[in-house]
MDAnalysis code that builds the backbone (N, CA, C; Angstrom):
import MDAnalysis as mda
import numpy as np

u = mda.Universe.empty(693, n_residues=231, atom_resindex=np.repeat(np.arange(231), 3), trajectory=True)
u.add_TopologyAttr("name", ["N", "CA", "C"] * 231)
u.add_TopologyAttr("resid", np.arange(1, 232))
u.add_TopologyAttr("resname", ["UNK", "UNK", "UNK", "UNK", "UNK", "UNK", "UNK", "UNK", "UNK", "UNK", "UNK", "UNK", "UNK", "UNK", "UNK", "UNK", "UNK", "UNK", "UNK", "UNK", "UNK", "UNK", "UNK", "UNK", "UNK", "UNK", "UNK", "UNK", "UNK", "UNK", "UNK", "UNK", "UNK", "UNK", "UNK", "UNK", "UNK", "UNK", "UNK", "UNK", "UNK", "UNK", "UNK", "UNK", "UNK", "UNK", "UNK", "UNK", "UNK", "UNK", "UNK", "UNK", "UNK", "UNK", "UNK", "UNK", "UNK", "UNK", "UNK", "UNK", "UNK", "UNK", "UNK", "UNK", "UNK", "UNK", "UNK", "UNK", "UNK", "UNK", "UNK", "UNK", "UNK", "UNK", "UNK", "UNK", "UNK", "UNK", "UNK", "UNK", "UNK", "UNK", "UNK", "UNK", "UNK", "UNK", "UNK", "UNK", "UNK", "UNK", "UNK", "UNK", "UNK", "UNK", "UNK", "UNK", "UNK", "UNK", "UNK", "UNK", "UNK", "UNK", "UNK", "UNK", "UNK", "UNK", "UNK", "UNK", "UNK", "UNK", "UNK", "UNK", "UNK", "UNK", "UNK", "UNK", "UNK", "UNK", "UNK", "UNK", "UNK", "UNK", "UNK", "UNK", "UNK", "UNK", "UNK", "UNK", "UNK", "UNK", "UNK", "UNK", "UNK", "UNK", "UNK", "UNK", "UNK", "UNK", "UNK", "UNK", "UNK", "UNK", "UNK", "UNK", "UNK", "UNK", "UNK", "UNK", "UNK", "UNK", "UNK", "UNK", "UNK", "UNK", "UNK", "UNK", "UNK", "UNK", "UNK", "UNK", "UNK", "UNK", "UNK", "UNK", "UNK", "UNK", "UNK", "UNK", "UNK", "UNK", "UNK", "UNK", "UNK", "UNK", "UNK", "UNK", "UNK", "UNK", "UNK", "UNK", "UNK", "UNK", "UNK", "UNK", "UNK", "UNK", "UNK", "UNK", "UNK", "UNK", "UNK", "UNK", "UNK", "UNK", "UNK", "UNK", "UNK", "UNK", "UNK", "UNK", "UNK", "UNK", "UNK", "UNK", "UNK", "UNK", "UNK", "UNK", "UNK", "UNK", "UNK", "UNK", "UNK", "UNK", "UNK", "UNK", "UNK", "UNK", "UNK", "UNK", "UNK", "UNK", "UNK", "UNK", "UNK", "UNK", "UNK", "UNK", "UNK", "UNK", "UNK"])
u.atoms.positions = np.array([
    [-2.074, -16.628, 14.130],
    [-2.508, -15.970, 15.426],
    [-3.591, -15.137, 15.602],
    [-4.472, -15.454, 16.413],
    [-6.055, -14.989, 16.132],
    [-5.951, -13.903, 17.526],
    [-6.523, -12.748, 17.492],
    [-7.022, -11.829, 18.060],
    [-8.535, -12.091, 18.917],
    [-8.345, -11.805, 20.533],
    [-10.059, -11.291, 20.592],
    [-10.542, -10.359, 20.390],
    [-11.494, -10.508, 20.190],
    [-12.243, -9.160, 20.427],
    [-11.853, -7.913, 21.056],
    [-11.556, -8.066, 21.980],
    [-11.278, -6.846, 23.234],
    [-10.069, -6.573, 22.848],
    [-8.813, -7.358, 22.121],
    [-7.839, -7.121, 21.868],
    [-7.934, -6.679, 20.260],
    [-8.669, -6.787, 19.434],
    [-9.103, -6.423, 17.976],
    [-9.930, -4.994, 18.254],
    [-10.231, -4.591, 19.076],
    [-11.206, -3.455, 19.316],
    [-10.141, -2.261, 20.141],
    [-9.414, -2.830, 20.845],
    [-8.159, -2.152, 21.194],
    [-6.889, -1.746, 20.327],
    [-6.785, -2.306, 19.307],
    [-5.985, -2.330, 18.484],
    [-6.608, -1.281, 17.254],
    [-7.720, -1.244, 17.000],
    [-8.588, -0.542, 16.253],
    [-8.527, 0.928, 16.473],
    [-8.531, 1.077, 18.265],
    [-8.223, 2.331, 18.635],
    [-7.007, 2.804, 18.797],
    [-6.514, 2.863, 18.511],
    [-4.985, 3.046, 18.080],
    [-5.221, 4.454, 17.073],
    [-4.198, 5.091, 17.601],
    [-4.038, 6.599, 16.844],
    [-2.908, 5.980, 15.430],
    [-2.336, 4.762, 16.039],
    [-1.181, 5.193, 14.489],
    [-1.573, 4.023, 13.667],
    [-2.783, 3.828, 13.446],
    [-3.456, 2.798, 12.657],
    [-4.362, 3.499, 11.358],
    [-4.782, 3.223, 10.668],
    [-5.535, 3.703, 9.732],
    [-6.528, 2.552, 8.835],
    [-7.871, 3.261, 8.719],
    [-8.643, 2.607, 8.413],
    [-9.351, 3.138, 7.456],
    [-9.495, 1.765, 6.230],
    [-9.865, 2.467, 5.519],
    [-11.046, 3.141, 5.351],
    [-11.938, 3.332, 6.369],
    [-13.065, 4.234, 6.625],
    [-12.639, 5.611, 6.581],
    [-11.468, 5.582, 7.007],
    [-10.898, 7.317, 7.232],
    [-10.297, 7.723, 6.302],
    [-10.371, 9.191, 5.721],
    [-9.584, 9.895, 5.488],
    [-7.957, 9.743, 5.409],
    [-7.591, 9.279, 4.604],
    [-5.885, 9.690, 4.883],
    [-4.898, 10.491, 5.096],
    [-4.316, 10.692, 5.822],
    [-3.518, 11.735, 5.860],
    [-2.451, 11.210, 4.859],
    [-2.185, 12.275, 3.928],
    [-0.842, 12.083, 2.651],
    [-0.072, 12.425, 2.741],
    [1.846, 11.791, 2.993],
    [2.500, 12.305, 2.743],
    [3.296, 13.158, 1.429],
    [2.781, 12.892, 1.043],
    [2.856, 14.270, -0.217],
    [1.912, 15.839, -0.170],
    [3.139, 16.820, -0.075],
    [2.137, 18.312, -0.224],
    [1.332, 18.196, -1.123],
    [0.229, 19.350, -0.503],
    [-0.767, 19.797, -1.041],
    [-0.848, 21.129, -1.799],
    [-1.249, 21.725, -2.607],
    [-1.762, 23.041, -2.462],
    [-2.803, 23.427, -2.745],
    [-2.936, 24.642, -1.698],
    [-4.665, 24.777, -1.302],
    [-5.011, 25.215, -2.204],
    [-6.881, 24.421, -2.196],
    [-7.674, 24.674, -4.175],
    [-8.389, 26.459, -3.594],
    [-7.710, 26.536, -2.902],
    [-9.375, 27.682, -2.836],
    [-10.494, 28.070, -2.747],
    [-10.549, 26.848, -2.035],
    [-11.689, 26.028, -1.661],
    [-12.268, 25.090, -0.722],
    [-12.262, 25.960, 0.760],
    [-11.865, 25.377, 2.227],
    [-12.326, 24.179, 2.001],
    [-13.484, 23.571, 1.449],
    [-14.872, 22.552, 1.575],
    [-14.175, 21.640, 0.885],
    [-13.321, 21.805, -0.492],
    [-12.994, 20.692, -0.623],
    [-11.510, 20.208, -0.610],
    [-10.722, 21.334, 0.064],
    [-9.447, 21.297, 0.456],
    [-9.634, 19.848, 2.148],
    [-10.933, 19.764, 2.745],
    [-11.211, 19.493, 3.924],
    [-11.467, 17.718, 3.450],
    [-11.655, 17.574, 2.137],
    [-11.777, 16.042, 1.970],
    [-10.785, 15.997, 0.778],
    [-9.889, 16.769, 0.472],
    [-8.584, 16.044, -0.170],
    [-7.408, 15.817, 0.807],
    [-6.863, 14.145, 0.552],
    [-5.822, 13.824, 1.519],
    [-4.549, 14.593, 1.135],
    [-4.022, 15.378, 2.405],
    [-3.272, 16.141, 2.332],
    [-3.913, 17.828, 2.619],
    [-4.583, 18.112, 2.073],
    [-5.542, 19.059, 2.658],
    [-5.227, 20.194, 1.255],
    [-5.578, 19.396, 0.065],
    [-5.746, 20.028, -1.012],
    [-4.580, 19.395, -2.106],
    [-4.616, 20.379, -3.432],
    [-4.227, 19.318, -4.808],
    [-3.101, 18.869, -4.093],
    [-2.799, 17.255, -4.853],
    [-1.524, 16.929, -4.669],
    [-0.458, 17.139, -5.410],
    [1.081, 17.107, -5.234],
    [1.747, 17.293, -5.645],
    [2.584, 16.020, -6.172],
    [3.390, 16.090, -7.282],
    [4.037, 15.279, -7.653],
    [3.136, 13.805, -8.031],
    [2.079, 13.707, -8.021],
    [1.030, 12.872, -8.195],
    [0.136, 13.584, -9.509],
    [-0.476, 12.588, -10.048],
    [-1.758, 12.652, -11.245],
    [-3.014, 12.976, -10.449],
    [-3.663, 13.965, -10.990],
    [-5.343, 14.363, -10.564],
    [-5.967, 14.088, -11.842],
    [-6.583, 13.235, -12.193],
    [-7.899, 13.022, -13.518],
    [-9.033, 13.322, -12.856],
    [-9.443, 14.358, -13.631],
    [-10.648, 15.139, -13.950],
    [-11.229, 14.588, -14.886],
    [-12.495, 14.180, -14.733],
    [-13.375, 13.292, -15.482],
    [-14.543, 14.433, -16.015],
    [-15.136, 14.475, -16.822],
    [-16.596, 15.808, -17.286],
    [-16.866, 15.132, -18.129],
    [-18.521, 15.054, -18.718],
    [-19.037, 14.508, -20.218],
    [-19.256, 15.608, -20.619],
    [-19.074, 17.421, -20.309],
    [-19.109, 17.860, -21.513],
    [-17.725, 19.267, -21.140],
    [-17.152, 19.744, -21.875],
    [-16.225, 20.732, -21.925],
    [-16.710, 22.051, -21.106],
    [-16.073, 23.031, -20.516],
    [-16.426, 24.630, -20.575],
    [-17.306, 25.094, -19.585],
    [-17.625, 24.179, -18.371],
    [-18.726, 24.178, -17.196],
    [-18.451, 24.669, -16.005],
    [-16.663, 25.412, -16.187],
    [-15.793, 25.992, -14.950],
    [-14.383, 25.207, -14.489],
    [-14.179, 23.831, -15.784],
    [-13.250, 22.900, -14.710],
    [-12.307, 23.680, -14.430],
    [-11.850, 24.793, -15.361],
    [-10.492, 25.576, -15.195],
    [-10.566, 26.625, -14.038],
    [-12.172, 27.603, -13.616],
    [-11.877, 28.390, -12.779],
    [-11.822, 27.449, -11.492],
    [-12.066, 26.415, -11.690],
    [-12.413, 25.717, -10.485],
    [-10.731, 25.263, -9.594],
    [-9.556, 25.685, -10.975],
    [-8.282, 25.440, -10.883],
    [-7.517, 26.612, -10.456],
    [-7.945, 27.916, -10.745],
    [-7.412, 28.938, -11.357],
    [-6.537, 29.518, -9.930],
    [-7.578, 29.834, -8.551],
    [-6.479, 29.663, -7.674],
    [-5.398, 28.890, -7.103],
    [-5.172, 27.764, -7.370],
    [-4.017, 26.872, -6.865],
    [-2.982, 27.408, -7.728],
    [-3.190, 27.570, -8.948],
    [-2.210, 27.893, -10.326],
    [-2.238, 29.296, -9.865],
    [-2.540, 30.097, -9.608],
    [-2.511, 31.067, -9.004],
    [-1.346, 31.810, -7.802],
    [-1.019, 30.285, -7.339],
    [-0.563, 30.951, -5.751],
    [0.449, 30.131, -6.146],
    [0.806, 28.950, -7.613],
    [2.058, 28.372, -8.267],
    [2.422, 30.032, -8.586],
    [2.150, 31.182, -9.729],
    [2.487, 31.307, -10.183],
    [3.349, 32.734, -9.498],
    [2.280, 32.771, -8.165],
    [2.653, 34.053, -7.472],
    [4.296, 33.614, -7.130],
    [4.546, 32.380, -6.697],
    [5.991, 31.831, -6.268],
    [6.944, 32.115, -7.446],
    [7.141, 32.510, -8.605],
    [7.279, 32.991, -9.823],
    [7.475, 31.534, -10.753],
    [6.697, 30.579, -10.525],
    [6.235, 28.902, -11.428],
    [6.116, 29.225, -12.687],
    [5.880, 28.408, -13.221],
    [5.432, 28.405, -14.804],
    [4.195, 27.317, -14.635],
    [3.225, 27.765, -15.429],
    [2.404, 26.775, -15.774],
    [2.107, 26.713, -16.968],
    [2.072, 25.010, -17.336],
    [2.150, 24.486, -18.663],
    [0.707, 23.882, -19.048],
    [-0.076, 24.308, -20.174],
    [-1.683, 23.903, -20.461],
    [-0.675, 23.200, -22.227],
    [-1.264, 21.536, -21.890],
    [-1.012, 20.843, -22.901],
    [-2.276, 20.296, -23.857],
    [-2.519, 20.520, -25.229],
    [-3.451, 20.198, -26.237],
    [-4.347, 20.837, -25.758],
    [-4.771, 22.024, -25.048],
    [-6.459, 22.468, -24.787],
    [-7.498, 22.492, -25.694],
    [-8.408, 22.147, -25.933],
    [-9.166, 21.824, -26.820],
    [-10.560, 23.320, -27.276],
    [-9.775, 24.203, -26.687],
    [-10.068, 25.460, -27.190],
    [-9.019, 26.772, -27.030],
    [-9.200, 27.738, -27.485],
    [-8.234, 28.764, -26.938],
    [-8.287, 28.998, -25.778],
    [-7.390, 29.134, -24.987],
    [-7.611, 29.766, -23.657],
    [-7.774, 31.328, -23.955],
    [-8.722, 31.564, -22.798],
    [-8.994, 33.192, -22.548],
    [-8.155, 34.009, -21.657],
    [-7.581, 34.829, -22.421],
    [-6.432, 35.482, -22.077],
    [-6.773, 36.370, -20.614],
    [-8.136, 36.953, -20.907],
    [-8.220, 38.099, -19.728],
    [-8.928, 37.627, -18.475],
    [-8.949, 36.280, -18.953],
    [-9.656, 35.313, -17.598],
    [-8.817, 35.074, -16.921],
    [-7.657, 34.525, -17.448],
    [-6.660, 33.974, -16.901],
    [-6.012, 35.918, -16.229],
    [-5.749, 36.482, -16.651],
    [-5.104, 37.515, -15.956],
    [-5.995, 38.356, -14.856],
    [-7.267, 38.206, -15.297],
    [-8.386, 37.958, -14.013],
    [-7.980, 37.530, -12.567],
    [-7.668, 36.334, -12.881],
    [-7.313, 35.569, -11.851],
    [-5.923, 35.631, -11.341],
    [-4.802, 36.610, -11.604],
    [-3.712, 36.736, -11.548],
    [-2.471, 35.443, -12.139],
    [-3.318, 35.490, -13.269],
    [-1.658, 34.868, -14.011],
    [-1.344, 35.421, -14.602],
    [-0.302, 35.774, -14.843],
    [0.727, 36.788, -16.167],
    [0.591, 36.045, -16.856],
    [0.389, 36.589, -17.998],
    [0.371, 35.364, -19.533],
    [2.021, 35.049, -19.825],
    [2.658, 36.221, -19.212],
    [3.827, 35.371, -19.402],
    [4.583, 34.318, -18.690],
    [3.598, 34.085, -17.496],
    [4.181, 32.638, -17.066],
    [3.091, 31.424, -17.759],
    [2.894, 31.625, -18.706],
    [1.429, 30.206, -19.021],
    [2.241, 29.644, -20.619],
    [2.564, 28.770, -20.595],
    [3.068, 28.000, -21.743],
    [1.719, 27.005, -22.140],
    [1.377, 27.338, -23.722],
    [0.399, 26.594, -24.452],
    [1.106, 25.398, -25.321],
    [0.803, 24.545, -25.380],
    [1.412, 23.308, -25.958],
    [0.652, 22.930, -26.894],
    [1.161, 23.085, -28.239],
    [0.071, 22.206, -29.191],
    [0.832, 20.576, -29.405],
    [-0.177, 19.592, -29.489],
    [0.250, 18.493, -29.393],
    [-1.056, 17.378, -30.285],
    [-1.006, 16.624, -30.775],
    [-2.538, 16.024, -30.793],
    [-1.852, 13.994, -31.056],
    [-2.991, 13.909, -30.473],
    [-2.651, 11.956, -30.448],
    [-1.911, 11.459, -29.687],
    [-1.309, 10.726, -29.358],
    [-0.586, 10.107, -28.710],
    [1.106, 10.914, -28.669],
    [1.350, 11.718, -29.239],
    [2.058, 12.672, -28.849],
    [1.811, 14.237, -27.724],
    [1.168, 14.227, -27.255],
    [0.744, 14.404, -25.868],
    [1.069, 13.733, -24.865],
    [0.821, 12.529, -24.142],
    [1.473, 11.983, -23.386],
    [2.741, 11.917, -23.781],
    [3.298, 12.021, -24.497],
    [4.900, 12.454, -24.743],
    [5.510, 13.815, -24.603],
    [4.740, 14.540, -25.033],
    [4.879, 16.071, -24.613],
    [5.209, 16.690, -23.120],
    [3.742, 15.668, -21.880],
    [3.742, 15.941, -20.955],
    [4.606, 15.165, -19.986],
    [5.434, 14.030, -20.689],
    [6.627, 13.545, -19.984],
    [7.551, 14.278, -20.127],
    [7.987, 15.252, -21.068],
    [9.263, 15.701, -21.547],
    [8.947, 16.636, -20.752],
    [7.453, 17.669, -20.520],
    [7.640, 18.670, -19.478],
    [8.015, 18.418, -18.278],
    [7.481, 17.461, -17.502],
    [7.951, 17.018, -16.507],
    [8.479, 16.354, -16.001],
    [9.344, 15.818, -16.641],
    [11.287, 15.936, -16.819],
    [11.948, 17.391, -16.670],
    [11.555, 17.633, -17.721],
    [11.993, 19.295, -17.511],
    [12.707, 20.021, -16.093],
    [11.364, 19.906, -15.016],
    [11.409, 20.184, -13.673],
    [11.336, 21.734, -14.178],
    [11.271, 22.422, -15.069],
    [10.787, 23.760, -15.475],
    [9.733, 24.353, -14.860],
    [8.865, 23.726, -14.720],
    [7.127, 23.817, -14.690],
    [6.819, 23.654, -13.144],
    [5.628, 24.458, -12.294],
    [5.009, 24.690, -11.011],
    [3.674, 23.712, -10.953],
    [3.424, 23.733, -12.511],
    [1.939, 22.733, -12.216],
    [1.722, 22.548, -13.980],
    [0.777, 21.502, -14.242],
    [0.336, 21.055, -15.464],
    [-0.450, 20.786, -15.538],
    [-1.135, 21.084, -16.873],
    [-2.771, 20.838, -17.345],
    [-1.975, 20.217, -18.355],
    [-3.030, 18.792, -18.716],
    [-3.232, 18.296, -19.879],
    [-4.522, 17.836, -20.353],
    [-4.631, 17.639, -21.659],
    [-6.259, 17.209, -22.067],
    [-5.920, 16.385, -22.843],
    [-6.013, 14.923, -22.424],
    [-5.719, 13.438, -23.162],
    [-7.047, 12.365, -22.960],
    [-7.712, 12.980, -24.598],
    [-8.916, 12.083, -24.727],
    [-8.219, 10.338, -25.093],
    [-7.460, 10.610, -25.546],
    [-6.561, 9.250, -25.995],
    [-5.331, 9.047, -25.446],
    [-5.270, 7.950, -23.828],
    [-4.635, 7.517, -23.041],
    [-4.688, 6.076, -22.417],
    [-3.703, 5.474, -22.598],
    [-4.019, 3.818, -22.175],
    [-3.165, 3.982, -20.874],
    [-3.133, 2.584, -19.942],
    [-3.196, 2.303, -18.863],
    [-1.817, 2.476, -18.563],
    [-0.806, 2.017, -19.977],
    [0.749, 2.459, -19.767],
    [1.346, 3.361, -19.814],
    [0.591, 4.181, -20.488],
    [0.977, 5.692, -20.472],
    [0.657, 6.168, -19.145],
    [-0.371, 6.450, -18.558],
    [-1.026, 6.695, -17.502],
    [0.246, 6.273, -16.361],
    [0.854, 5.015, -16.634],
    [1.819, 4.676, -15.330],
    [2.947, 5.452, -15.850],
    [3.679, 5.662, -16.736],
    [4.704, 6.496, -16.764],
    [4.401, 7.768, -16.432],
    [3.328, 8.567, -16.935],
    [3.063, 9.971, -16.589],
    [2.875, 9.765, -15.003],
    [2.670, 8.922, -14.239],
    [2.309, 8.768, -12.599],
    [4.286, 9.001, -12.427],
    [4.684, 8.109, -13.132],
    [6.157, 8.188, -12.801],
    [7.091, 9.189, -12.658],
    [6.799, 9.795, -13.974],
    [7.034, 11.153, -14.519],
    [6.973, 12.340, -13.481],
    [5.514, 12.204, -13.207],
    [4.956, 13.604, -12.205],
    [5.345, 13.130, -10.652],
    [6.094, 12.213, -10.527],
    [6.552, 12.038, -9.060],
    [8.057, 12.701, -8.481],
    [8.722, 12.763, -9.825],
    [9.947, 14.264, -9.390],
    [9.680, 15.584, -9.572],
    [7.935, 15.803, -10.216],
    [7.674, 16.926, -10.214],
    [6.712, 17.477, -9.046],
    [7.546, 18.855, -8.800],
    [7.079, 19.622, -7.619],
    [5.899, 20.367, -7.456],
    [4.913, 20.247, -8.437],
    [3.380, 20.752, -8.542],
    [2.376, 19.789, -9.031],
    [1.342, 20.447, -8.743],
    [-0.078, 19.013, -9.461],
    [0.028, 19.294, -11.312],
    [-0.166, 17.900, -10.868],
    [-0.855, 17.224, -12.745],
    [-1.636, 17.311, -12.856],
    [-2.712, 17.943, -13.743],
    [-3.939, 17.477, -13.771],
    [-4.222, 16.899, -15.147],
    [-5.275, 15.670, -15.413],
    [-5.240, 15.275, -16.989],
    [-6.601, 15.661, -16.831],
    [-7.211, 16.390, -17.773],
    [-8.555, 16.253, -18.286],
    [-9.208, 15.324, -18.703],
    [-9.889, 14.502, -18.690],
    [-10.389, 13.477, -19.501],
    [-11.591, 12.909, -19.933],
    [-12.185, 12.244, -20.880],
    [-13.963, 11.999, -20.598],
    [-13.997, 11.099, -19.554],
    [-15.701, 11.768, -19.757],
    [-16.226, 11.241, -18.778],
    [-16.558, 9.713, -18.651],
    [-17.087, 8.849, -19.971],
    [-16.761, 7.840, -20.202],
    [-15.599, 6.840, -20.128],
    [-14.318, 7.915, -19.822],
    [-13.061, 6.480, -19.406],
    [-12.906, 6.951, -18.453],
    [-13.937, 7.206, -17.214],
    [-13.872, 6.699, -15.874],
    [-13.600, 5.761, -15.136],
    [-13.812, 4.760, -15.944],
    [-13.993, 2.921, -15.538],
    [-12.448, 2.567, -15.916],
    [-11.948, 2.754, -16.715],
    [-10.545, 2.807, -16.913],
    [-9.998, 2.521, -16.295],
    [-9.150, 1.590, -15.667],
    [-8.156, 1.236, -14.646],
    [-7.027, 2.248, -14.616],
    [-6.309, 2.829, -13.333],
    [-5.564, 4.393, -13.666],
    [-4.820, 4.233, -12.472],
    [-3.116, 4.248, -12.611],
    [-2.104, 4.382, -11.050],
    [-3.120, 5.617, -10.609],
    [-3.336, 6.903, -10.897],
    [-3.487, 8.057, -10.745],
    [-4.584, 8.063, -9.267],
    [-3.345, 8.461, -8.360],
    [-4.455, 8.589, -6.365],
    [-5.480, 9.480, -6.436],
    [-5.918, 10.069, -7.358],
    [-6.785, 11.000, -7.147],
    [-7.597, 10.987, -8.162],
    [-8.551, 10.734, -8.640],
    [-9.665, 10.731, -9.421],
    [-11.046, 11.518, -8.982],
    [-11.598, 12.315, -10.058],
    [-12.943, 12.895, -9.870],
    [-13.504, 13.346, -10.880],
    [-14.623, 13.869, -10.886],
    [-16.023, 13.697, -12.014],
    [-16.364, 15.200, -11.742],
    [-16.417, 15.750, -12.701],
    [-16.930, 17.584, -12.646],
    [-18.577, 17.025, -13.363],
    [-19.646, 17.828, -12.976],
    [-20.660, 18.061, -13.425],
    [-21.263, 19.554, -13.460],
    [-22.117, 20.407, -14.167],
    [-22.638, 21.313, -13.530],
    [-23.606, 21.271, -12.600],
    [-23.955, 22.862, -12.176],
    [-24.560, 22.870, -10.911],
    [-25.010, 23.879, -11.077],
    [-26.228, 24.113, -10.294],
    [-26.952, 25.440, -10.275],
    [-26.355, 26.621, -10.128],
    [-25.000, 26.515, -8.826],
    [-24.157, 27.423, -8.425],
    [-23.008, 27.143, -8.777],
    [-22.408, 26.247, -9.506],
    [-21.031, 25.834, -9.916],
    [-20.812, 24.900, -10.495],
    [-20.243, 23.872, -9.574],
    [-20.029, 22.959, -10.030],
    [-20.222, 21.628, -9.215],
    [-20.460, 20.353, -9.528],
    [-20.457, 19.257, -8.472],
    [-19.463, 18.413, -8.999],
    [-18.836, 18.343, -7.534],
    [-17.097, 17.462, -7.544],
    [-17.855, 16.212, -6.814],
    [-17.294, 15.385, -7.774],
    [-17.543, 13.678, -7.138],
    [-15.966, 12.992, -7.072],
    [-15.175, 13.051, -5.776],
    [-14.319, 12.158, -5.865],
    [-14.844, 10.361, -5.635],
    [-14.078, 10.008, -6.515],
    [-14.616, 8.597, -6.744],
    [-12.916, 7.863, -6.595],
    [-12.307, 8.394, -6.471],
    [-11.285, 7.521, -5.656],
    [-10.197, 8.793, -5.436],
    [-9.612, 8.183, -4.194],
    [-8.811, 9.004, -3.373],
    [-7.929, 8.166, -1.837],
    [-6.938, 8.663, -0.940],
    [-6.511, 8.361, -0.224],
    [-7.472, 8.111, 0.705],
    [-8.366, 6.742, 0.648],
    [-9.570, 7.036, 1.501],
    [-10.377, 6.557, 1.115],
    [-11.949, 6.536, 1.151],
    [-12.989, 6.136, 1.190],
    [-13.186, 7.425, -0.224],
    [-14.181, 6.514, -0.811],
    [-14.943, 7.382, -2.194],
    [-15.755, 8.715, -1.664],
    [-15.919, 10.102, -1.729],
    [-16.719, 10.980, -1.126],
    [-18.034, 10.669, -1.414],
    [-18.919, 10.520, -0.325],
    [-20.347, 9.851, -0.295],
    [-21.317, 10.620, -1.322],
    [-20.759, 11.739, -1.322],
    [-22.408, 12.683, -2.070],
    [-21.220, 13.541, -2.960],
    [-21.636, 14.157, -4.059],
    [-21.421, 14.928, -4.741],
    [-20.886, 16.942, -3.684],
    [-19.639, 17.136, -3.871],
    [-19.988, 18.395, -3.000],
    [-19.644, 19.554, -4.533],
    [-20.742, 20.230, -3.695],
    [-20.790, 21.143, -4.489],
    [-20.325, 22.705, -3.926],
    [-19.391, 23.236, -5.202],
    [-18.793, 24.393, -4.936],
    [-19.335, 25.893, -5.617],
    [-19.289, 26.358, -5.567],
    [-19.737, 27.636, -5.771],
    [-18.414, 28.466, -6.639],
    [-18.424, 27.982, -7.796],
    [-17.431, 29.007, -9.009],
    [-18.245, 29.589, -9.862],
    [-17.323, 30.678, -10.256],
    [-18.013, 31.978, -11.516],
    [-18.339, 30.713, -13.135],
    [-19.261, 31.299, -13.329],
    [-19.359, 30.375, -14.631],
    [-18.579, 31.091, -15.425],
    [-18.147, 30.403, -16.477],
    [-16.824, 30.558, -17.390],
    [-17.081, 31.710, -18.448],
    [-16.611, 31.963, -18.639],
    [-16.351, 33.656, -19.292],
    [-16.619, 32.508, -21.318],
    [-17.599, 32.850, -22.184],
    [-17.174, 32.334, -23.526],
    [-16.145, 32.683, -24.321],
    [-15.213, 31.445, -24.746],
    [-14.339, 31.443, -25.845],
    [-14.051, 32.583, -26.709],
    [-13.378, 33.885, -27.325],
    [-13.662, 34.207, -27.880],
    [-12.669, 34.026, -28.788],
    [-12.556, 34.303, -30.036],
    [-11.200, 33.913, -31.302],
    [-10.060, 35.063, -31.166],
    [-10.399, 36.433, -30.522],
    [-9.852, 37.483, -30.487],
    [-9.889, 38.232, -28.892],
    [-8.662, 38.091, -28.441],
    [-8.730, 38.279, -26.811],
    [-7.686, 39.533, -26.841],
    [-7.716, 40.025, -25.476],
    [-6.305, 41.199, -25.331],
    [-5.133, 41.163, -25.968],
    [-4.697, 40.047, -25.660],
    [-3.674, 39.248, -25.630],
    [-3.593, 37.855, -26.376],
    [-3.010, 37.433, -27.452],
    [-2.877, 36.237, -28.136],
    [-1.831, 35.964, -27.830],
    [-2.087, 34.314, -26.852],
    [-1.112, 32.957, -26.424],
    [-0.575, 32.133, -27.710],
    [0.744, 32.554, -28.169],
    [0.871, 31.498, -29.524],
    [1.479, 30.190, -28.335],
    [1.126, 29.119, -29.493],
    [1.035, 27.827, -28.718],
    [2.355, 27.501, -29.125],
    [2.856, 26.688, -28.511],
    [4.252, 25.900, -28.995],
    [4.288, 24.213, -29.180],
    [4.409, 24.145, -30.672],
    [4.522, 22.937, -30.683],
    [5.667, 21.666, -30.693],
    [5.282, 20.771, -30.056],
    [6.758, 19.810, -29.905],
    [6.439, 18.617, -30.222],
    [7.659, 18.110, -30.935],
    [7.618, 16.936, -31.643],
    [8.551, 16.059, -31.404],
    [8.270, 14.624, -31.104],
    [9.214, 13.549, -31.221],
    [10.653, 13.483, -31.432],
    [11.888, 13.247, -30.593],
    [13.077, 13.113, -31.003],
    [13.034, 12.327, -31.032],
    [13.642, 11.357, -32.782],
    [13.887, 9.878, -32.483],
    [15.031, 9.634, -31.881],
    [15.184, 8.376, -31.375],
    [16.103, 7.918, -30.531],
    [17.098, 7.192, -30.869],
    [18.136, 7.517, -31.360],
    [19.107, 6.149, -32.037],
    [19.659, 5.310, -31.151],
])
């Protein structure tokens, strides 16, 4: 059945039809990022819960954690637990504390290679976390699909940090973004979201990261997780 031009125009003006040129309203709940300009371009009005968010960056230590700390602090304020899996450097404890994240609510998991994705699956399946951060320089599409499925039963946001060179790799993650340093903070480019890609990078003012030091006010001991053979 064909539609006349006038009938098609009337259909496109209906409020219950979504156009690919518009930002989608997500049925997934969102956690406020702490940056109103960013929330305005995120479907659901914040970092999505129960879904993967992939963060790509050409280099580390440009303020990527500073971007997430306000949202994580809100989760911890509700007696939540945050897990950091395979961070490439020791997390700076005073910076976390200064942003309202008590260290007793933070789990640091040591994992390498293929064990990293496995550790993330186990943590998501545990139901004990409010948020998960993981550094995954080595992961394939199959593992990403497994993590996306595991995250669907997770009540909070899941952030995967990956090298910028892997941004062209296919992924089931509904939200994918790149970060780059900007004079006043960070340049955020949303190149995949429910709706059109962000037309231009969003410049967010964030505090420059404090350089990691080996000796902090309080040392966080990483936990090692090892796969258990299934008989």
